[in-house]
N, C-alpha and C positions, 0 to 999 in steps of 0.2 A: 504494499501500500503506500499512499505517498499521501502529499496533500501539497494544493494550488490552490490557484483563484480562476475563475471563470470568465474567459474574456472574450466569448462568442456561443455561438450557434449556429448547428451546420445542419442546410437544408438539402434536402433530396428525394426528388421526383420521384427518379429509378434506381431502385434500393433491393437485396435481397431480402426473400418475403420473411425472414427472422428478423428485421429489422421494422416492419410494418408496427406501428403505432407508438414505436418510441423516440422518446428527444434526445437529439444528439448534440452536447456540450461541446465547446472548444476550452481545452483546462490549461496552462500555462502551473508546469510544476517548479514547487518553492524548490526542490533540491534535484537540482537537474544529473548534479554528479553522482546521484542513484542510480537516475536512471540511464543507464549505460548498455548497448546492446549493438553486437558486432563493431564493440569499438567506439562506437561513435556515440555521444551525447544525446538523450531525449529533445527532441522539442516541443511542440505542443501537442496535447494529445488530445485524441477525438475519446470521447466517453459517455455511455448512456448514461441517461439520470435514472435515476430510481426516489429519487427524492423529493422533485421539486424546487432546484437551486434555479438559482437566476443570475445575471450580470453582474460581475464582480462580488458572487460569493467566494469566501473561500471554504476549500471543501474537502472533503478526504477521498480517495479515488482508489478501487482496488482494480490489481492486475489478474488477466489470466481465467483461471477458473475460477477463484472468487470471486471475482468481477461478473462471470457468468452464473454462478450462484444467487448471487446478489437480487439478479431479476427474475429468478423464480419461472425459470422457462426453458432449463432446462439446461445441458451441457455443450446439445449440437445446436448452437448459436452464435452467428458471424458478429463475435460481439469480444474483444478482447481487454477492455475497459469500461468501469459500471462507476457514477458516484455514487456514492453509501451513504454518505453525512455529511451536513453544513457545521460548521465550524462555528460558534456560539462565541468561545472564549479563547484563547489560550496563554499558560504560562512559561514562562523563562524566554521574555522578549530576548535575550539574546541570541536564540537560535536564529531570529525572521532575519 
């Protein structure tokens, strides 16, 4: 999991049938150094929304199987990440 900020929404009129009815958000991860794939640091992440997050919200995103589980649609779905919480407050501001 990682935390980030919702910076936009992704609209797609043509998409895989397993994505029907899902709101897709564009999330800017706070911990980019923790999100490395094939030697490259992850940029923005498209995540399915499970909690009705909105623009500017700080959120927690689950990746992989955990993200698919959060959607409650089984594991055979075309999603890699899901927003699972909206952050109300944080402690340890030195981490920000």
